[in-house]
PALO-281203 format. One record per residue (C-alpha): x, y, z; residue number from 1. Coordinates in steps of 0.25 Angstrom, whole numbers. Example, Ala and Ser with C-alpha at 12.3 -4.5 7.8 and 13.67 -1.06 7.14 Angstrom:
BEGIN
((49 -18 31) 1)
((55 -4 29) 2)
This chain:
BEGIN
((-1 0 -1) 1)
((5 14 -4) 2)
((11 21 7) 3)
((13 9 16) 4)
((26 3 17) 5)
((31 -10 24) 6)
((45 -13 25) 7)
((52 -27 23) 8)
((67 -31 24) 9)
((72 -33 11) 10)
((81 -44 15) 11)
((85 -51 27) 12)
((91 -44 37) 13)
((87 -30 34) 14)
((82 -23 47) 15)
((77 -10 42) 16)
((76 0 30) 17)
((86 1 20) 18)
((88 14 14) 19)
((97 18 1) 20)
((99 32 -3) 21)
((106 37 -16) 22)
((111 51 -18) 23)
((111 60 -30) 24)
((122 65 -38) 25)
((120 63 -53) 26)
((129 53 -60) 27)
((136 51 -48) 28)
((126 40 -45) 29)
((135 31 -51) 30)
((144 32 -39) 31)
((131 29 -30) 32)
((128 16 -37) 33)
((143 12 -37) 34)
((144 15 -22) 35)
((131 6 -21) 36)
((138 -4 -29) 37)
((149 -4 -20) 38)
((142 -4 -6) 39)
((133 -15 -9) 40)
((143 -24 -16) 41)
((141 -38 -13) 42)
((126 -36 -8) 43)
((117 -44 -17) 44)
((105 -35 -17) 45)
((101 -24 -26) 46)
((97 -11 -21) 47)
((82 -12 -21) 48)
((83 -25 -13) 49)
((91 -19 -1) 50)
((86 -5 1) 51)
((72 -1 6) 52)
((72 14 2) 53)
((80 20 -9) 54)
((81 34 -11) 55)
((88 43 -22) 56)
((91 57 -27) 57)
((94 61 -40) 58)
((104 50 -46) 59)
((101 42 -33) 60)
((87 43 -37) 61)
((90 36 -51) 62)
((97 25 -43) 63)
((87 24 -33) 64)
((76 20 -45) 65)
((86 11 -51) 66)
((88 4 -38) 67)
((74 4 -32) 68)
((64 5 -44) 69)
((73 -3 -55) 70)
((79 -11 -46) 71)
((92 -11 -51) 72)
((104 -18 -46) 73)
((116 -9 -43) 74)
((123 -15 -56) 75)
((112 -12 -65) 76)
((109 2 -59) 77)
((124 5 -62) 78)
((123 2 -76) 79)
((109 9 -77) 80)
((114 22 -70) 81)
((127 22 -78) 82)
((119 22 -91) 83)
((109 32 -86) 84)
((118 44 -82) 85)
((123 44 -95) 86)
((110 46 -102) 87)
((106 55 -92) 88)
((118 64 -91) 89)
((119 63 -107) 90)
((129 76 -110) 91)
((128 83 -123) 92)
((133 97 -127) 93)
((120 104 -124) 94)
((120 102 -110) 95)
((123 116 -106) 96)
((113 121 -117) 97)
((103 112 -110) 98)
((106 118 -96) 99)
((103 131 -100) 100)
((91 127 -108) 101)
((84 117 -100) 102)
((91 119 -87) 103)
((96 105 -87) 104)
((109 98 -95) 105)
((102 85 -97) 106)
((90 80 -104) 107)
((79 77 -93) 108)
((70 72 -105) 109)
((81 62 -108) 110)
((82 59 -94) 111)
((67 56 -93) 112)
((67 47 -105) 113)
((78 39 -98) 114)
((70 37 -85) 115)
((57 34 -92) 116)
((65 23 -100) 117)
((70 17 -86) 118)
((58 19 -78) 119)
((46 21 -87) 120)
((33 27 -80) 121)
((34 19 -67) 122)
((32 27 -55) 123)
((38 26 -42) 124)
((26 20 -34) 125)
((27 8 -45) 126)
((39 3 -38) 127)
((32 1 -24) 128)
((27 -13 -27) 129)
((40 -18 -32) 130)
((45 -29 -25) 131)
((57 -26 -16) 132)
((56 -12 -20) 133)
((63 -1 -11) 134)
((57 12 -8) 135)
((62 23 -18) 136)
((64 38 -16) 137)
((69 48 -26) 138)
((72 62 -22) 139)
((68 74 -30) 140)
((68 89 -28) 141)
((55 98 -30) 142)
((62 111 -36) 143)
((51 120 -37) 144)
((48 122 -22) 145)
((55 130 -12) 146)
((62 124 -6) 147)
((64 112 -13) 148)
((57 99 -9) 149)
((61 85 -10) 150)
((52 76 -19) 151)
((53 61 -16) 152)
((49 51 -27) 153)
((45 38 -20) 154)
((40 24 -24) 155)
((31 24 -12) 156)
((21 33 -5) 157)
((17 37 9) 158)
((4 36 16) 159)
((-4 49 16) 160)
((-2 52 31) 161)
((13 51 30) 162)
((21 64 28) 163)
((34 61 21) 164)
((43 74 21) 165)
((44 74 6) 166)
((36 75 -5) 167)
((36 62 -14) 168)
((30 56 -25) 169)
((28 40 -29) 170)
((20 42 -41) 171)
((30 48 -50) 172)
((36 40 -61) 173)
((50 35 -57) 174)
((56 41 -69) 175)
((51 55 -65) 176)
((57 53 -52) 177)
((70 50 -57) 178)
((69 62 -67) 179)
((66 71 -55) 180)
((77 66 -45) 181)
((88 68 -56) 182)
((83 82 -60) 183)
((96 89 -56) 184)
((95 103 -60) 185)
((103 108 -72) 186)
((105 93 -76) 187)
((90 90 -78) 188)
((77 98 -78) 189)
((68 96 -66) 190)
((56 87 -67) 191)
((44 95 -68) 192)
((31 90 -64) 193)
((20 98 -64) 194)
((22 109 -52) 195)
((34 101 -47) 196)
((49 102 -51) 197)
((58 91 -46) 198)
((73 90 -48) 199)
((85 82 -42) 200)
((82 78 -27) 201)
((98 81 -24) 202)
((92 95 -21) 203)
((87 91 -7) 204)
((92 76 -6) 205)
((104 73 -14) 206)
((107 63 -3) 207)
((93 56 -1) 208)
((95 48 12) 209)
((88 56 21) 210)
((76 56 11) 211)
((77 41 11) 212)
((77 40 26) 213)
((66 48 27) 214)
((57 41 17) 215)
((61 27 23) 216)
((57 30 36) 217)
((44 36 31) 218)
((42 22 24) 219)
((46 13 34) 220)
((46 20 48) 221)
((46 9 58) 222)
((57 1 49) 223)
((72 5 54) 224)
((82 9 44) 225)
((93 -1 43) 226)
((101 5 31) 227)
((102 18 23) 228)
((112 19 12) 229)
((115 32 6) 230)
((123 32 -7) 231)
((130 45 -13) 232)
((135 49 -27) 233)
((148 54 -22) 234)
((151 67 -13) 235)
((162 78 -14) 236)
((172 82 -4) 237)
((168 96 1) 238)
((179 107 -4) 239)
((181 121 3) 240)
((177 133 -6) 241)
((185 146 -6) 242)
((177 158 -2) 243)
((170 167 -13) 244)
((165 156 -21) 245)
((156 159 -33) 246)
((141 158 -33) 247)
((143 146 -42) 248)
((150 138 -31) 249)
((142 142 -21) 250)
((130 136 -29) 251)
((136 124 -32) 252)
((139 122 -18) 253)
((125 124 -13) 254)
((121 114 -24) 255)
((131 104 -18) 256)
((126 107 -4) 257)
((112 104 -8) 258)
((115 90 -14) 259)
((125 86 -4) 260)
((124 72 0) 261)
((134 70 12) 262)
((126 80 21) 263)
((115 70 21) 264)
((125 59 24) 265)
((130 67 36) 266)
((117 69 43) 267)
((112 55 40) 268)
((126 50 47) 269)
((122 57 59) 270)
((108 51 60) 271)
((109 36 54) 272)
((117 24 61) 273)
((130 22 53) 274)
((127 7 52) 275)
((114 10 44) 276)
((117 23 36) 277)
((128 21 24) 278)
((131 31 15) 279)
((141 29 4) 280)
((146 41 -5) 281)
((160 43 -11) 282)
((168 57 -12) 283)
((168 61 -26) 284)
((176 71 -35) 285)
((166 82 -42) 286)
((157 74 -51) 287)
((146 79 -61) 288)
((133 73 -59) 289)
((131 72 -74) 290)
((145 65 -75) 291)
((143 53 -85) 292)
((157 50 -89) 293)
((160 35 -87) 294)
((174 38 -82) 295)
((168 47 -71) 296)
((157 38 -67) 297)
((166 26 -66) 298)
((174 35 -56) 299)
((163 35 -47) 300)
((161 20 -48) 301)
((176 19 -44) 302)
((175 29 -33) 303)
((163 19 -26) 304)
((172 8 -26) 305)
((183 16 -21) 306)
((174 22 -10) 307)
((168 10 -5) 308)
((181 3 -4) 309)
((185 13 7) 310)
((186 5 20) 311)
((175 14 27) 312)
((166 14 15) 313)
((168 -2 13) 314)
((164 -5 27) 315)
((152 4 27) 316)
((147 -3 13) 317)
((151 -17 21) 318)
((142 -12 32) 319)
((131 -8 23) 320)
((131 -22 16) 321)
((130 -29 29) 322)
((119 -20 34) 323)
((111 -23 21) 324)
((114 -38 22) 325)
((108 -38 36) 326)
((120 -42 43) 327)
((121 -29 52) 328)
((114 -29 64) 329)
((107 -16 63) 330)
((92 -16 64) 331)
((92 -2 59) 332)
((90 11 66) 333)
((76 15 71) 334)
((65 18 63) 335)
((60 32 63) 336)
((45 32 65) 337)
((35 43 59) 338)
((22 45 61) 339)
((13 39 50) 340)
((24 30 44) 341)
((24 25 30) 342)
((24 9 34) 343)
((33 1 43) 344)
((39 -13 44) 345)
((27 -20 43) 346)
((17 -14 51) 347)
((4 -9 47) 348)
((10 5 43) 349)
((-4 10 43) 350)
((-9 6 29) 351)
((-16 19 25) 352)
((-23 21 12) 353)
((-15 20 -1) 354)
((-15 34 -7) 355)
((-18 34 -22) 356)
((-9 36 -33) 357)
((-14 48 -40) 358)
((-6 52 -53) 359)
((6 60 -52) 360)
((3 74 -51) 361)
((12 87 -51) 362)
((20 83 -39) 363)
((11 92 -30) 364)
((-3 87 -29) 365)
((-6 73 -35) 366)
((8 69 -38) 367)
((14 71 -25) 368)
((13 63 -13) 369)
((20 65 0) 370)
């Protein structure tokens, strides 16, 4: 029943929710997949078989859809993603002219055609009843409001009496959701739907781990969280700037701060137990988010291998694998109950009435749900 969510372990030894969060970062998503492949090496389950909730922003949203809705293995997702980014960021001599005329360097029409070919007209909610399918959350930003607001594309709904903190929709076509989360300004035009304008979720949640946690606890308020795995697209080591910087430099710094991912990590390390919160993200050199040269992408893949061979990272990865195999003695950190929660670990959860599925509207009235 829509809005009622019952949790069952995905495999023997699982003691609570397992959450996967995937950062934004353009073609640096190559690093995300490579890190996942290294960290989960020797673990014989696909991503969708391991995690209960998968949340992604921008390129992480693409990966979340490949893993959860398309049930791609890490190997097949690598092949598909490598092929996709070359098609998405197709370089031509008119890129600068397009930026001036269309406010975007790349063709949104071409990107939409690619998504339609892969995802068709399936809606987010259509995956809800698939066997062993995880909950999926894809983050976008509502751009034509002040202040900006988060928009979550979900493959599940909430009961009417619940009050999730973020706006969301489960009726939207999957391809539209991916199109919205990847609409990075100057690269692609925003997705305009009636009165609403959606763009890259990186403005508000480039590292969406806190979003994933919030959604997980609303879905299953009485189930402890066993594991949170957060994977980045690389980060830069901060450098000191001299006084008297140009406005262009200042603006770049503001954008970098708005899309920072490591601040979220620092906060979560304070609140979440070390043996249940795992973050993997490698330091990188400056890397354009539309970089598609094979040799540059291969550098990221090599970096993932080097990073995960560092003794402290290798030990953390093995600790994670033990936890996922059910070999860890943790029972999960306590659940954080909320009034009117969206389900539990097998109790009645309050059935409620199943809300109807009206046609998607303009994102404000008929097409928007909590």
